[in-house]
All heavy atoms as an XYZ file, in Angstrom:
629
protein
N      16.679     -7.177     -1.162
C      15.844     -7.112     -0.060
C      14.572     -7.891     -0.304
O      14.255     -8.466     -1.267
N      13.663     -7.794      0.689
C      12.584     -8.525      0.709
C      11.498     -7.958     -0.229
O      10.589     -8.661     -0.728
C      11.776     -8.590      2.043
O      11.524     -7.320      2.494
N      11.682     -6.740     -0.692
C      10.748     -6.107     -1.625
C      11.098     -6.417     -3.041
O      10.375     -6.063     -4.084
C      10.658     -4.609     -1.454
C      11.880     -3.897     -1.565
O      12.929     -4.494     -1.330
O      11.823     -2.615     -1.833
N      12.194     -7.170     -3.254
C      12.527     -7.513     -4.684
C      11.590     -8.494     -5.342
O      11.577     -8.505     -6.571
C      13.904     -8.172     -4.626
C      15.077     -7.153     -4.384
O      14.749     -5.963     -4.427
O      16.125     -7.592     -3.896
N      10.827     -9.129     -4.690
C       9.848    -10.101     -5.126
C       8.418     -9.525     -5.425
O       7.563    -10.227     -5.879
C       9.723    -11.377     -4.229
C       9.192    -10.886     -2.859
C      10.951    -12.163     -4.155
C       8.826    -11.951     -1.880
N       8.276     -8.244     -5.413
C       6.971     -7.544     -5.632
C       6.739     -7.636     -7.136
O       7.583     -7.069     -7.930
C       6.921     -6.110     -5.058
C       7.122     -6.076     -3.575
C       5.745     -5.432     -5.399
C       7.265     -4.664     -3.017
N       5.685     -8.272     -7.497
C       5.364     -8.479     -8.927
C       4.347     -7.519     -9.522
O       4.449     -7.128    -10.664
C       5.001     -9.860     -9.142
N       3.414     -7.121     -8.640
C       2.272     -6.339     -9.196
C       1.885     -5.214     -8.196
O       2.350     -5.223     -7.200
N       0.858     -4.442     -8.652
C       0.387     -3.395     -7.882
C      -0.774     -3.911     -6.893
O      -1.447     -4.859     -7.203
C      -0.307     -2.292     -8.657
C       0.723     -1.650     -9.440
O       1.840     -1.399     -8.970
N       0.485     -1.049    -10.545
N      -0.995     -3.246     -5.688
C      -2.018     -3.572     -4.810
C      -3.337     -3.112     -5.533
O      -3.254     -2.170     -6.287
C      -1.776     -2.892     -3.345
C      -0.697     -3.469     -2.691
C      -1.786     -1.447     -3.425
N      -4.326     -3.888     -5.295
C      -5.605     -3.498     -5.895
C      -6.775     -3.468     -4.786
O      -7.167     -4.503     -4.265
C      -5.942     -4.669     -6.834
C      -7.184     -4.403     -7.728
O      -7.861     -3.371     -7.473
N      -7.550     -5.318     -8.536
N      -7.089     -2.246     -4.336
C      -8.106     -2.154     -3.290
C      -7.774     -2.903     -2.118
O      -8.567     -3.661     -1.601
C      -9.500     -2.445     -3.778
C     -10.007     -1.458     -4.921
C     -10.366     -0.145     -4.357
C     -10.895      0.772     -5.288
N     -11.355      2.111     -4.967
N      -6.436     -2.917     -1.640
C      -5.912     -3.597     -0.489
C      -6.380     -2.964      0.774
O      -6.002     -1.924      1.111
C      -4.469     -3.646     -0.675
S      -3.675     -4.491      0.755
N      -7.231     -3.661      1.555
C      -7.618     -3.246      2.894
C      -6.550     -3.696      3.855
O      -6.324     -4.849      3.949
C      -8.999     -3.793      3.186
C     -10.089     -3.317      2.227
C      -9.504     -3.339      4.691
C     -11.499     -3.914      2.374
N      -5.935     -2.788      4.633
C      -4.949     -3.192      5.440
C      -5.552     -3.185      6.936
O      -5.781     -2.152      7.402
C      -3.772     -2.156      5.394
C      -2.626     -2.627      6.390
C      -3.147     -2.144      3.965
N      -5.533     -4.307      7.553
C      -6.172     -4.490      8.874
C      -5.092     -4.748      9.884
O      -4.107     -5.309      9.580
C      -7.119     -5.590      8.782
C      -8.324     -5.600      7.837
C      -9.069     -6.845      7.967
C      -9.237     -4.391      8.287
N      -5.291     -4.350     11.042
C      -4.278     -4.697     12.282
C      -4.126     -6.165     12.306
O      -5.135     -6.902     12.223
C      -4.893     -3.980     13.465
C      -5.934     -2.993     12.913
C      -6.387     -3.607     11.571
N      -3.011     -6.634     12.807
C      -2.760     -8.046     13.046
C      -3.803     -8.505     14.076
O      -4.076     -7.949     15.094
C      -1.306     -8.287     13.550
N      -4.414     -9.652     13.871
C      -5.311    -10.284     14.817
C      -6.777     -9.759     14.741
O      -7.608    -10.154     15.415
N      -6.957     -8.732     13.876
C      -8.367     -8.163     13.857
C      -9.159     -9.069     12.976
O      -8.800     -9.589     11.839
C      -8.347     -6.715     13.142
C      -9.634     -6.109     12.887
C     -10.259     -5.386     14.038
C     -10.349     -6.181     11.699
C     -11.532     -4.803     13.905
C     -11.605     -5.675     11.610
C     -12.152     -5.011     12.744
O     -13.429     -4.486     12.544
N     -10.393     -9.202     13.484
C     -11.424    -10.078     12.751
C     -12.611     -9.267     12.564
O     -12.989     -8.516     13.520
C     -11.690    -11.431     13.447
S     -10.361    -12.581     13.753
N     -13.291     -9.437     11.456
C     -14.518     -8.641     11.290
C     -14.557     -7.754     10.188
O     -13.562     -7.768      9.321
N     -15.585     -7.013      9.990
C     -15.644     -6.056      8.815
C     -14.670     -4.866      9.036
O     -14.500     -4.415     10.205
C     -17.098     -5.562      8.641
C     -18.052     -6.590      8.335
C     -17.756     -7.039      6.795
O     -17.432     -6.335      5.940
N     -17.746     -8.416      6.639
N     -14.081     -4.382      7.895
C     -13.270     -3.104      8.128
C     -14.051     -1.994      8.566
O     -15.236     -1.820      8.254
C     -12.737     -2.939      6.616
C     -12.965     -4.161      5.925
C     -14.137     -4.891      6.606
N     -13.353     -1.183      9.443
C     -14.034     -0.007     10.048
C     -13.502      1.217      9.432
O     -12.432      1.193      8.790
C     -13.894     -0.020     11.561
C     -14.542     -1.084     12.237
C     -14.445     -1.000     13.707
C     -13.125     -1.137     14.245
N     -13.020     -1.207     15.657
N     -14.117      2.404      9.712
C     -13.487      3.741      9.267
C     -12.167      3.798      9.959
O     -11.972      3.435     11.115
C     -14.363      4.869      9.730
C     -13.966      6.191      9.084
C     -14.517      6.113      7.664
C     -14.622      7.528      7.168
N     -14.835      7.558      5.685
N     -11.057      4.153      9.152
C      -9.669      4.178      9.605
C      -8.848      2.900      9.194
O      -7.710      3.030      9.311
N      -9.561      1.850      8.832
C      -8.692      0.779      8.200
C      -8.541      1.153      6.785
O      -9.503      1.111      5.921
C      -9.533     -0.563      8.335
C      -9.638     -1.002      9.747
N     -10.603     -1.884     10.063
C      -8.915     -0.916     10.742
C     -10.493     -2.176     11.359
N      -9.404     -1.530     11.754
N      -7.380      1.591      6.326
C      -7.057      2.183      5.128
C      -7.176      1.211      4.062
O      -6.770      0.011      4.179
C      -5.768      2.780      5.277
C      -5.540      3.965      6.306
C      -4.078      4.565      6.094
C      -6.568      4.935      6.175
N      -7.583      1.740      2.843
C      -7.647      0.953      1.612
C      -6.714      1.634      0.620
O      -6.946      2.750      0.310
C      -9.125      0.982      1.013
C     -10.041      0.344      2.065
C      -9.207      0.183     -0.231
C     -11.564      0.618      1.704
N      -5.706      0.889      0.220
C      -4.713      1.300     -0.726
C      -5.075      0.709     -2.089
O      -5.381     -0.430     -2.220
C      -3.314      0.866     -0.291
C      -2.799      1.554      0.961
C      -3.179      1.003      2.195
C      -1.943      2.631      0.918
C      -2.705      1.629      3.311
C      -1.533      3.315      2.163
C      -1.913      2.794      3.286
N      -4.773      1.519     -3.136
C      -5.062      1.121     -4.433
C      -3.940      1.748     -5.409
O      -3.728      2.935     -5.404
C      -6.406      1.549     -4.887
C      -6.800      0.903     -6.298
O      -6.218     -0.231     -6.628
O      -7.515      1.480     -7.027
N      -3.364      0.949     -6.171
C      -2.433      1.369     -7.242
C      -2.637      0.610     -8.656
O      -1.748      0.499     -9.412
C      -1.001      1.161     -6.780
N      -3.840      0.077     -8.762
C      -4.167     -0.685     -9.906
C      -4.717      0.218    -11.032
O      -5.908      0.226    -11.427
C      -5.259     -1.730     -9.544
S      -5.391     -2.969    -10.894
N      -3.876      1.064    -11.500
C      -4.172      1.977    -12.613
C      -2.763      2.403    -13.297
O      -1.771      2.147    -12.797
C      -4.867      3.288    -12.097
C      -4.219      3.891    -10.922
C      -3.130      4.786    -11.109
C      -4.567      3.588     -9.708
C      -2.587      5.417     -9.997
C      -4.077      4.182     -8.513
C      -3.020      5.073     -8.674
N      -2.920      2.965    -14.558
C      -1.686      3.310    -15.199
C      -0.745      4.224    -14.371
O      -1.197      5.182    -13.806
C      -1.985      4.047    -16.470
C      -0.777      4.210    -17.413
C      -1.219      4.872    -18.754
O      -2.379      4.975    -18.993
O      -0.258      5.271    -19.438
N       0.445      3.817    -14.205
C       1.541      4.573    -13.472
C       1.385      4.222    -12.007
O       2.290      4.858    -11.238
C       1.497      6.009    -13.773
O       0.599      6.749    -13.150
N       0.462      3.529    -11.508
C       0.536      3.106    -10.120
C       1.702      2.208     -9.900
O       2.080      1.401    -10.706
N       2.291      2.237     -8.670
C       3.500      1.501     -8.426
C       3.599      1.065     -6.914
O       4.798      0.822     -6.521
C       4.789      2.194     -8.883
C       5.041      3.508     -8.016
O       4.275      4.071     -7.424
N       6.279      3.810     -8.112
N       2.510      0.968     -6.308
C       2.561      0.445     -4.806
C       2.433     -1.087     -4.843
O       1.487     -1.626     -5.252
C       1.498      0.992     -4.011
C       1.383      0.712     -2.570
C       2.775      1.188     -1.818
C       0.243      1.430     -1.850
N       3.471     -1.832     -4.477
C       3.621     -3.254     -4.523
C       2.985     -3.967     -3.297
O       2.444     -5.064     -3.326
N       3.205     -3.347     -2.054
C       2.826     -4.064     -0.858
C       2.747     -3.027      0.239
O       3.360     -2.069      0.283
C       3.914     -5.021     -0.516
C       3.490     -6.056      0.658
C       4.460     -7.062      0.927
N       5.292     -6.610      2.053
C       6.623     -6.890      2.184
N       7.121     -7.712      1.280
N       7.255     -6.469      3.186
N       1.795     -3.295      1.148
C       1.520     -2.381      2.307
C       1.548     -3.369      3.543
O       0.787     -4.286      3.643
C       0.199     -1.632      2.264
C       0.048     -0.805      3.465
C       0.130     -0.770      0.955
N       2.252     -2.903      4.600
C       2.333     -3.623      5.936
C       1.789     -2.588      6.982
O       2.237     -1.489      7.078
C       3.698     -4.101      6.296
C       4.186     -5.138      5.474
O       3.348     -5.783      4.574
O       5.462     -5.424      5.379
N       0.912     -3.062      7.799
C       0.430     -2.351      8.971
C       1.446     -2.440     10.135
O       1.848     -3.464     10.463
C      -0.995     -2.864      9.371
C      -1.685     -2.031     10.594
N      -1.206     -2.410     11.881
C      -2.378     -1.113     10.567
C      -2.004     -1.692     12.645
N      -2.744     -0.790     11.829
N       1.780     -1.173     10.649
C       2.693     -1.108     11.722
C       2.006     -0.778     12.928
O       1.873     -1.510     13.970
C       3.928     -0.173     11.433
C       4.790     -0.072     12.622
C       4.652     -0.637     10.166
N       1.301      0.415     12.928
C       0.473      0.883     14.025
C      -0.773      1.712     13.404
O      -0.882      1.634     12.080
C       1.172      1.920     14.965
O       1.344      3.181     14.255
C       2.446      1.480     15.457
N      -1.628      2.207     14.186
C      -2.763      2.826     13.611
C      -2.413      4.019     12.749
O      -3.178      4.357     11.703
C      -3.646      3.403     14.865
C      -4.981      4.187     14.368
C      -5.690      4.711     15.586
O      -5.256      4.693     16.706
O      -6.724      5.375     15.296
N      -1.222      4.641     12.963
C      -0.848      5.699     12.215
C       0.379      5.521     11.360
O       0.985      6.385     10.859
C      -0.631      7.005     13.067
C      -1.927      7.417     13.826
C      -2.080      7.075     15.145
C      -3.002      8.044     13.227
C      -3.091      7.450     15.859
C      -4.118      8.364     13.844
C      -4.253      8.096     15.157
N       0.832      4.240     11.318
C       2.113      4.033     10.616
C       1.956      2.758      9.694
O       1.434      1.720     10.143
C       3.201      3.781     11.559
C       4.580      3.515     10.891
C       5.660      3.380     12.046
O       5.388      3.721     13.203
O       6.772      3.035     11.583
N       2.383      2.822      8.510
C       2.363      1.696      7.551
C       3.664      1.619      6.810
O       4.264      2.629      6.514
C       1.202      1.894      6.497
C      -0.163      1.965      7.074
C      -0.648      3.075      7.617
C      -0.895      0.812      7.097
C      -1.882      3.178      8.321
C      -2.176      0.830      7.576
C      -2.664      1.900      8.151
O      -3.879      1.937      8.806
N       4.168      0.583      6.488
C       5.366      0.289      5.595
C       4.865      0.195      4.312
O       4.014     -0.721      3.968
C       6.130     -0.865      6.066
C       6.954     -0.577      7.332
O       7.142      0.551      7.632
O       7.298     -1.608      7.907
N       5.197      1.009      3.317
C       4.832      0.917      1.902
C       6.060      0.472      0.965
O       7.189      1.069      1.202
C       4.387      2.382      1.382
C       3.342      3.006      2.310
C       2.966      4.367      1.678
C       2.007      2.210      2.253
N       5.839     -0.473      0.211
C       6.919     -0.931     -0.621
C       6.545     -0.576     -2.156
O       5.564     -1.042     -2.701
C       6.967     -2.458     -0.545
C       7.326     -2.870      0.862
C       6.360     -2.945      1.826
C       8.754     -3.117      1.105
C       6.770     -3.325      3.151
C       9.022     -3.464      2.456
C       8.071     -3.679      3.419
N       7.303      0.321     -2.705
C       7.177      0.793     -3.984
C       7.922     -0.083     -4.966
O       8.977     -0.444     -4.818
C       7.710      2.312     -4.064
C       7.076      3.121     -3.011
C       7.545      2.897     -5.591
C       5.566      3.284     -3.110
N       7.149     -0.402     -6.054
C       7.700     -1.288     -7.185
C       8.793     -0.453     -7.945
O       8.584      0.767     -8.002
C       6.703     -1.817     -8.129
C       5.837     -2.783     -7.556
C       4.814     -3.426     -8.565
N       4.168     -2.415     -9.580
C       4.658     -2.267    -10.822
N       5.636     -2.855    -11.195
N       4.064     -1.227    -11.520
N       9.870     -1.092     -8.440
C      10.799     -0.275     -9.242
C      10.137      0.117    -10.617
O       9.186     -0.387    -10.908
C      11.886     -1.305     -9.432
C      11.277     -2.605     -9.102
C      10.148     -2.433     -8.306
N      10.717      1.254    -11.068
C      10.252      1.739    -12.422
C      10.465      0.541    -13.464
O      11.522     -0.045    -13.518
C      11.058      2.868    -12.829
C      10.509      3.709    -13.986
O       9.996      2.957    -14.873
O      10.744      4.815    -14.101
N       9.552      0.389    -14.298
C       9.530     -0.740    -15.314
C      10.796     -0.427    -16.223
O      11.491     -1.433    -16.623
C       8.237     -0.650    -16.251
O       7.155     -0.803    -15.343
C       8.304     -1.673    -17.236
N      11.087      0.737    -16.581
C      12.175      1.004    -17.563
C      13.553      1.169    -16.881
O      14.608      1.204    -17.633
C      11.855      2.286    -18.364
S      10.400      2.161    -19.473
N      13.592      1.321    -15.605
C      14.815      1.448    -14.857
C      14.646      0.851    -13.469
O      14.419      1.473    -12.449
C      15.171      2.898    -14.793
C      16.600      3.128    -14.337
O      17.268      2.106    -13.925
N      17.130      4.308    -14.538
N      14.817     -0.455    -13.340
C      14.636     -1.172    -12.026
C      15.497     -0.850    -10.902
O      15.233     -1.119     -9.875
C      14.771     -2.686    -12.466
C      15.518     -2.696    -13.633
C      15.174     -1.372    -14.410
N      16.583      0.001    -11.117
C      17.534      0.469    -10.102
C      16.905      1.477     -9.328
O      17.418      1.813     -8.160
C      18.790      0.765    -10.650
C      19.609     -0.393    -11.270
C      20.965      0.100    -11.694
N      21.727      0.712    -10.676
C      22.599      1.607    -10.903
N      22.900      1.935    -12.206
N      23.180      2.262     -9.912
N      15.860      2.175     -9.677
C      15.399      3.403     -9.085
C      13.948      3.419     -8.654
O      13.114      2.725     -9.354
C      15.672      4.608     -9.946
C      17.027      4.946    -10.305
C      17.609      4.493    -11.488
C      17.849      5.412     -9.329
C      18.956      4.774    -11.756
C      19.089      5.693     -9.514
C      19.751      5.298    -10.867
N      13.623      3.940     -7.549
C      12.278      4.099     -7.018
C      12.143      5.644     -6.678
O      12.212      5.830     -5.399
C      12.093      3.259     -5.893
C      11.920      1.728     -6.258
C      11.967      0.911     -4.985
N      11.736     -0.612     -5.368
C      12.822     -1.342     -5.398
N      14.016     -0.846     -5.209
N      12.569     -2.526     -5.677
N      12.105      6.486     -7.675
C      12.049      7.879     -7.366
C      10.716      8.574     -7.390
O      10.722      9.749     -7.117
C      13.052      8.621     -8.382
C      14.482      8.055     -8.154
C      12.598      8.459     -9.822
N       9.750      7.956     -7.504
C       8.286      8.459     -7.609
C       7.294      7.357     -7.070
O       7.722      6.320     -6.965
C       7.934      8.874     -9.003
C       7.996      7.715    -10.010
C       8.994      7.300    -10.698
C       6.981      6.777    -10.355
N       8.794      6.237    -11.451
C       7.576      5.900    -11.242
C       5.612      6.745     -9.960
C       6.732      4.916    -11.868
C       4.921      5.635    -10.595
C       5.467      4.885    -11.483
N       6.193      7.896     -6.671
C       5.116      6.919     -6.149
C       3.836      7.502     -6.643
O       3.566      8.567     -6.857
C       5.237      6.744     -4.645
C       5.161      8.131     -3.870
C       3.939      8.621     -3.509
C       6.377      8.760     -3.523
C       3.949      9.794     -2.830
C       6.326      9.833     -2.835
C       5.096     10.458     -2.490
N       2.776      6.521     -6.889
C       1.528      6.930     -7.345
C       0.433      5.849     -6.856
O       0.541      4.711     -7.282
C       1.504      7.054     -8.865
C       0.256      7.708     -9.365
O      -0.531      8.104     -8.545
N       0.176      7.761    -10.649
N      -0.304      6.239     -5.960
C      -1.353      5.279     -5.394
C      -2.399      6.091     -4.664
O      -2.177      7.302     -4.478
C      -0.672      4.328     -4.468
C       0.002      4.807     -3.173
C      -0.690      5.126     -2.038
C       1.328      5.127     -3.298
C      -0.012      5.668     -0.988
C       1.972      5.704     -2.231
C       1.378      5.926     -1.060
N      -3.518      5.536     -4.432
C      -4.650      6.188     -3.620
C      -4.771      5.590     -2.261
O      -4.490      4.447     -2.057
C      -5.966      6.221     -4.370
O      -6.424      4.849     -4.556
C      -5.738      6.896     -5.854
N      -5.393      6.381     -1.465
C      -5.706      5.770      0.013
C      -7.113      6.304      0.278
O      -7.512      7.442      0.103
C      -4.784      6.397      1.031
C      -5.219      5.934      2.367
C      -3.351      6.062      0.760
N      -7.975      5.308      0.781
C      -9.499      5.602      1.021
C      -9.638      5.183      2.402
O      -8.918      4.448      3.088
C     -10.292      4.921      0.034
C     -10.050      5.186     -1.437
C     -10.987      4.236     -2.227
O     -12.147      3.832     -1.772
O     -10.558      3.911     -3.359
N     -10.835      5.509      2.949
C     -11.423      5.068      4.215
C     -10.754      5.620      5.409
O     -10.625      5.045      6.450
C     -11.496      3.624      4.317
C     -12.477      3.052      5.260
O     -13.590      3.545      5.445
N     -12.196      2.024      6.056
N     -10.069      6.817      5.301
C      -9.470      7.548      6.429
C     -10.503      8.091      7.346
O     -11.673      8.357      6.969
C      -8.552      8.698      5.967
C      -7.435      8.036      5.106
C      -9.320      9.723      5.237
N     -10.140      8.142      8.731
C     -11.052      8.815      9.548
C     -10.348     10.181      9.957
O      -9.253     10.370      9.828
C     -11.287      7.930     10.970
C     -10.043      7.633     11.679
C     -10.295      6.750     12.798
C      -9.167      6.419     13.662
N      -9.358      5.458     14.769
N     -11.274     11.019     10.602
C     -10.753     12.291     10.940
C      -9.570     12.342     11.860
O      -9.540     11.533     12.709
C     -12.008     12.999     11.623
C     -11.661     14.499     11.936
C     -12.906     15.221     12.407
O     -13.930     14.864     12.295
O     -12.639     16.332     13.018
N      -8.687     13.032     11.557
C      -7.308     13.272     12.330
C      -6.543     12.034     12.252
O      -5.541     11.876     13.091
C      -7.671     13.619     13.844
O      -8.151     12.520     14.590
N      -6.678     11.125     11.223
C      -5.850      9.960     11.133
C      -4.529     10.418     10.322
O      -4.492     10.857      9.262
C      -6.470      8.824     10.355
C      -5.702      7.585     10.164
C      -6.544      6.522      9.710
O      -7.465      6.706      8.993
N      -6.070      5.278     10.006
């Protein structure tokens, strides 16, 4: 699939809505997996409350994606 080409982890990736210009606001989520055992390879914005997350395969067993480890910042209340 399209996530087979994911090579590394996201590093303080600010996910903005399509067509948005300007500084990120509260609620524009910041994803980070740039730490030991982090495995989030890509994030796509779908709606204000929905994101597609692409988890990298396990280094020792590329057939499986049975765990995930990443952080999310900049959330707004009730998001």
